[in-house]
C-alpha positions in Angstrom: -0.3 0.0 0.0 1.4 3.3 -1.1 1.6 5.9 2.0 0.4 8.6 -0.5 -2.8 6.8 -1.6 -3.8 6.2 1.9 -2.8 10.4 2.8 -4.8 10.8 -0.2 -7.9 9.0 0.7 -7.7 9.8 4.3 -8.5 13.7 3.2 -11.4 12.2 0.8 -12.7 10.4 3.8 -13.5 13.3 5.8 -14.5 15.5 2.7 -18.3 16.2 2.9 -17.6 17.8 -0.9 -17.5 14.3 -2.5 -21.4 14.3 -1.6 -24.0 16.1 -3.5 -24.8 18.7 -1.4 -21.4 19.2 0.0 -22.4 18.2 3.2 -21.8 14.4 3.9 -18.5 12.7 4.0 -17.7 9.0 4.9 -16.7 10.0 8.5 -20.0 11.4 8.9 -21.4 7.3 9.5 -17.9 6.4 10.1 -16.8 8.4 12.9 -13.4 7.7 14.4 -14.5 8.7 18.1 -17.4 6.1 18.0 -15.1 3.4 16.6 -15.7 4.5 13.2 -19.5 3.3 13.2 -22.2 6.3 14.1 -24.1 5.0 17.1 -27.6 5.1 15.5 -29.5 1.6 15.2 -29.3 2.4 11.5 -27.7 4.8 9.4 -28.4 8.5 8.3 -26.6 9.7 5.3 -28.8 12.5 3.6 -31.5 10.4 4.3 -32.5 7.5 7.0 -31.2 3.8 5.7 -32.0 0.2 6.7 -29.1 -1.4 7.6 -26.9 -0.8 10.9 -23.4 0.9 10.3 -20.4 -1.5 10.4 -17.0 -0.3 11.9 -14.7 0.3 9.0 -11.8 -0.8 11.6 -10.5 -4.2 10.5 -12.3 -4.5 7.1 -9.0 -4.9 5.0 -8.7 -8.5 5.1 -13.0 -9.1 4.2 -13.6 -10.7 0.6 -17.2 -9.0 0.7 -18.7 -6.1 2.0 -21.7 -4.4 3.5 -24.2 -7.0 5.4 -25.2 -8.7 2.2 -21.5 -8.7 0.3 -23.3 -6.9 -2.4 -19.6 -5.6 -2.8 -16.1 -7.9 -3.1 -13.5 -5.4 -2.6 -12.7 -2.4 -0.1 -12.2 0.0 -3.2 -15.5 -0.6 -4.5 -17.6 -0.7 -1.3 -16.2 3.0 -0.8 -18.0 4.2 -4.1 -21.4 3.0 -3.8 -22.0 5.3 -0.3 -20.9 8.4 -2.8 -23.7 7.6 -5.5 -26.5 6.2 -2.7 -29.5 8.6 -2.9 -29.6 7.9 0.9 -25.9 8.7 1.5 -24.1 11.0 -0.1 -26.3 11.7 -3.1 -23.8 12.5 -5.7 -22.6 11.1 -9.0 -19.4 10.0 -10.3 -19.1 12.6 -12.6 -19.4 15.3 -10.1 -16.8 13.9 -7.2 -14.3 13.1 -10.8 -14.9 17.0 -11.3 -14.1 17.6 -7.5 -11.1 16.0 -7.6 -10.1 18.1 -11.1 -11.3 21.4 -10.0 -9.2 21.4 -6.7 -5.6 21.6 -7.6 -4.4 19.9 -4.3 -6.2 17.1 -5.3 -5.3 17.2 -8.9 -2.0 17.0 -8.0 -1.9 14.0 -5.7 -4.3 12.0 -8.1 -1.5 12.7 -10.7 1.2 11.4 -8.4 -0.1 8.3 -7.2 -2.7 7.4 -10.4 -0.9 9.2 -13.6 -2.7 11.5 -15.9 -6.4 13.4 -15.2 -8.6 14.1 -18.3 -8.5 17.7 -18.1 -11.5 17.5 -20.8 -14.0 16.4 -18.1 -13.9 19.9 -16.6 -15.5 21.2 -19.8 -18.6 23.5 -18.8 -20.7 21.1 -20.9 -20.0 17.9 -18.4 -20.8 20.3 -15.5 -24.3 18.6 -14.6 -24.5 15.6 -12.4 -24.4 12.6 -14.6 -23.9 8.6 -13.6 -25.7 5.4 -15.1 -27.4 4.8 -11.8 -29.8 7.1 -9.7 -31.9 9.7 -10.8 -33.5 10.0 -13.9 -31.5 13.1 -15.1 -28.6 11.7 -14.0 -28.8 9.0 -16.3 -30.1 11.0 -19.4 -26.9 13.1 -19.0 -24.7 10.4 -18.5 -25.5 8.9 -21.8 -25.2 12.1 -23.7 -21.6 12.5 -23.3 -19.4 10.1 -25.3 -18.4 6.6 -24.7 -14.6 7.6 -24.3 -15.4 10.2 -21.6 -17.6 7.8 -19.8 -14.8 5.6 -19.8 -12.7 7.8 -18.3 -15.0 8.8 -15.8 -15.6 5.6 -14.4 -11.5 4.8 -14.2 -10.8 8.3 -12.5 -13.7 6.7 -10.1 -12.8 3.8 -9.5 -9.0 5.0 -8.7 -11.2 7.4 -5.8 -12.6 4.1 -4.5 -8.6 2.9 -4.6 -7.1 6.0 -2.2 -10.5 5.5 0.1 -9.4 1.9 0.3 -5.9 2.5 0.8 -6.8 5.1 3.7 -9.0 2.5 5.2 -6.2 0.1 4.8 -4.5 1.8 8.1 -7.8 1.5 10.2 -6.7 -1.8 12.0 -7.6 -3.3 15.5 -5.4 -2.8 18.2 -4.8 -5.4 21.0 -7.5 -6.1 23.6 -6.5 -8.0 26.9 -7.6 -11.4 25.3 -5.0 -10.4 22.2 -2.3 -10.1 25.3 -3.4 -13.5 27.0 -3.2 -15.3 24.1 0.4 -13.7 23.5 1.3 -14.9 26.9 0.1 -18.0 26.6 1.6 -19.1 23.2 5.0 -18.1 25.5 4.0 -20.6 28.0 4.1 -17.6 30.7 0.6 -19.0 32.4 0.6 -17.3 35.4 1.0 -14.3 33.5 -2.0 -14.7 31.2 -4.2 -15.8 34.0 -3.1 -12.3 35.1 -4.8 -10.3 32.6 -8.5 -12.1 32.3 -10.6 -12.3 35.3 -12.3 -15.8 36.5 -15.7 -15.0 34.7 -13.9 -13.8 31.3 -12.0 -16.8 31.6 -15.3 -19.3 32.3 -16.5 -16.8 29.2 -13.6 -18.1 27.2 -14.3 -21.6 28.1 -17.9 -21.4 27.1 -17.3 -19.4 24.0 -15.0 -22.1 22.7 -17.0 -25.3 23.7 -19.2 -26.1 20.5 -21.6 -28.4 23.4 -22.4 -25.3 25.3 -22.7 -22.6 22.5 -22.5 -22.3 18.9 -19.8 -19.0 18.7 -17.1 -20.3 16.8 -19.1 -21.7 13.7 -19.2 -18.1 12.9 -17.1 -16.3 15.4 -13.8 -17.4 14.5 -10.0 -16.5 13.4 -8.8 -13.0 14.0 -11.3 -11.3 13.6 -13.9 -13.6 15.5 -15.8 -13.6 12.3 -15.5 -16.0 9.6 -16.7 -13.4 7.3 -19.2 -15.3 5.7 -23.2 -15.1 5.3 -25.4 -16.8 8.0 -29.2 -17.1 8.6 -30.0 -16.8 12.3 -33.5 -16.1 11.5 -33.0 -12.3 12.3 -34.0 -11.2 8.5 -37.9 -11.8 9.6 -39.6 -10.0 12.0 -43.2 -10.0 12.7 -44.8 -6.6 10.9 -41.8 -6.0 9.3 -40.6 -6.3 5.5 -38.4 -9.1 4.9 -34.4 -8.2 4.5 -33.6 -10.6 2.0 -29.7 -10.2 2.4 -26.9 -12.3 0.9 -30.0 -13.8 -1.5 -29.7 -10.7 -3.5 -26.3 -9.6 -2.4 -25.1 -12.4 -4.7 -26.8 -11.2 -7.7 -25.7 -8.0 -6.9 -22.1 -8.2 -6.8 -22.1 -10.5 -10.2 -23.3 -7.5 -12.0 -21.4 -5.3 -10.8 -19.3 -3.0 -12.9 -16.5 -2.3 -10.5 -16.6 -6.3 -9.2 -13.1 -8.0 -9.2 -13.5 -9.3 -12.6 -14.1 -5.9 -13.8 -12.3 -3.7 -16.2 -11.1 -1.5 -13.0 -9.7 -4.3 -11.1 -6.0 -4.3 -10.2 -6.4 -8.0 -9.1 -3.4 -10.1 -10.1 -4.8 -13.7 -12.6 -6.4 -15.9 -10.7 -7.4 -13.0 -7.8 -10.7 -13.4 -8.4 -11.5 -17.0 -7.4 -14.2 -16.1 -4.7 -16.1 -14.8 -7.7 -15.1 -17.4 -9.9 -16.9 -20.2 -7.7 -19.6 -18.5 -6.2 -22.7 -20.2 -6.1 -25.0 -18.5 -8.4 -28.0 -21.0 -8.0 -29.0 -19.2 -4.5 -30.8 -20.8 -2.2 -33.8 -20.1 0.2 -31.5 -20.3 3.1 -29.8 -17.3 1.8 -33.2 -15.3 1.7 -32.2 -13.0 5.6 -28.6 -14.4 5.9 -26.2 -11.7 6.9 -22.6 -11.4 7.0 -21.3 -12.6 10.4 -20.0 -9.1 11.9 -16.7 -9.0 14.2 -16.9 -9.4 17.6 -13.9 -6.7 18.7 -14.8 -3.8 19.9 -18.6 -4.9 21.1 -18.6 -2.1 23.4 -17.9 0.4 21.1 -20.1 -0.3 18.1 -23.9 -0.7 19.5 -26.3 -1.1 18.6 -26.2 -4.3 17.3 -27.6 -6.7 14.5 -28.0 -6.1 10.6 -30.8 -3.3 11.7 -29.6 -2.3 14.7 -32.3 -3.6 17.0 -30.5 -4.6 19.8 -29.1 -1.7 22.0 -26.8 -3.8 24.4 -24.8 -7.1 24.8 -27.2 -8.6 27.1 -30.4 -8.2 24.4 -28.3 -10.1 22.1 -27.5 -12.8 23.9 -31.4 -13.0 25.2 -32.3 -13.3 21.1 -30.2 -16.2 21.2 -31.8 -18.0 24.4 -35.2 -16.8 23.2 -38.5 -19.1 22.4 -38.7 -16.4 19.1 -35.2 -17.8 17.8 -35.8 -21.4 18.7 -39.0 -21.0 16.4 -36.9 -19.2 13.9 -34.5 -22.5 13.9 -37.6 -24.1 11.9 -37.5 -22.0 9.0 -34.1 -21.3 7.5 -32.0 -20.3 10.6 -28.7 -22.0 11.1 -29.2 -22.1 14.6 -30.0 -24.4 17.5 -31.8 -23.6 20.9 -28.7 -22.1 23.0 -29.0 -22.9 27.1 -26.9 -20.9 29.2 -27.6 -20.4 33.0 -27.4 -16.7 34.6 -24.3 -17.2 35.6 -22.9 -18.8 32.1 -24.2 -15.6 30.6 -23.0 -13.4 32.6 -19.3 -15.0 32.1 -20.0 -15.1 28.0 -20.7 -11.3 28.3 -17.9 -10.6 30.2 -15.1 -12.5 27.8 -16.8 -10.9 24.7 -16.2 -7.6 26.8 -12.5 -8.5 27.2 -12.5 -8.3 23.3 -12.3 -4.6 23.6 -9.2 -3.0 21.6 -7.1 -0.7 24.2 -7.0 2.1 21.7 -8.6 3.3 18.1 -7.1 4.6 15.4 -5.8 7.9 16.0 -7.2 9.7 13.1 -9.5 12.4 13.8 -9.4 14.7 10.8 -7.6 14.8 7.6 -4.1 16.2 8.4 
């Protein structure tokens, strides 16, 4: 990763001029002092969004992005909010021109990606234009000659890559559990056990005990997430419209012009096997399946679930223990009934809280 690209992307991340009305930035929803989330049940950009805002920390090792996985790279995901009507409500041409008309941005862009197509700054191309979104924007887009549209797409993709370069720098710092695991690996058992309380150690034992809990089925690996999609019965609530989740995400990512196999991707040969081997025959169990979130920094990233329905970890655990969830298992849910005593519940929650990073990425604003 080039540092100059990360520096450029950082400036763009905090800059509201990338939005249609210059009033919303990436950081409006991914706020550094809230672990790069927004603290809301569902996101709010220009308008209200239907899903909870995931943290931007630690995403760089994922293959899929969004709760439904409709994007397959960090850079292509970074582009979507810019043109989404309820998020930043801009258009790709507006953003490309915003880079070109800002001399500082244009110089940085050229230093990283090469020449900038100055013909896009002509006054005849000053109206918002995009192949998606409002009808007027689409009309303006298809009035542009195809070679110019290609140039817009190329610069737009590069903007996403700069944003992704910055987001690659947003990584988890050690939690007490990480320090515990490191001491345990070094066989300093006394030091290891001093780092976690008795309840936290008991909670860890529950977490890894498949006969008691199912946590490790989905929440495994360094991020405590397998980055895959699972149906836990949360996609269907009484009186609420069904969010189809991964069922539609598969179709969306395959149609995405900015996916790994597209002309704007820098992926090496063989680097898109996740798309090549994706199961195109989407099954019923993917209706209401969502990407497994990381368990790191849970204390800092409430509310929880894809729709932000739960304000506390206690409520989340109650869901897994609830009769409603046991009924969901008779539909498409992968869960089996979970039974824990009140002491075991307290211990499991204590362990989950030990996964909180000792510090967050320090970037508060563009430097």
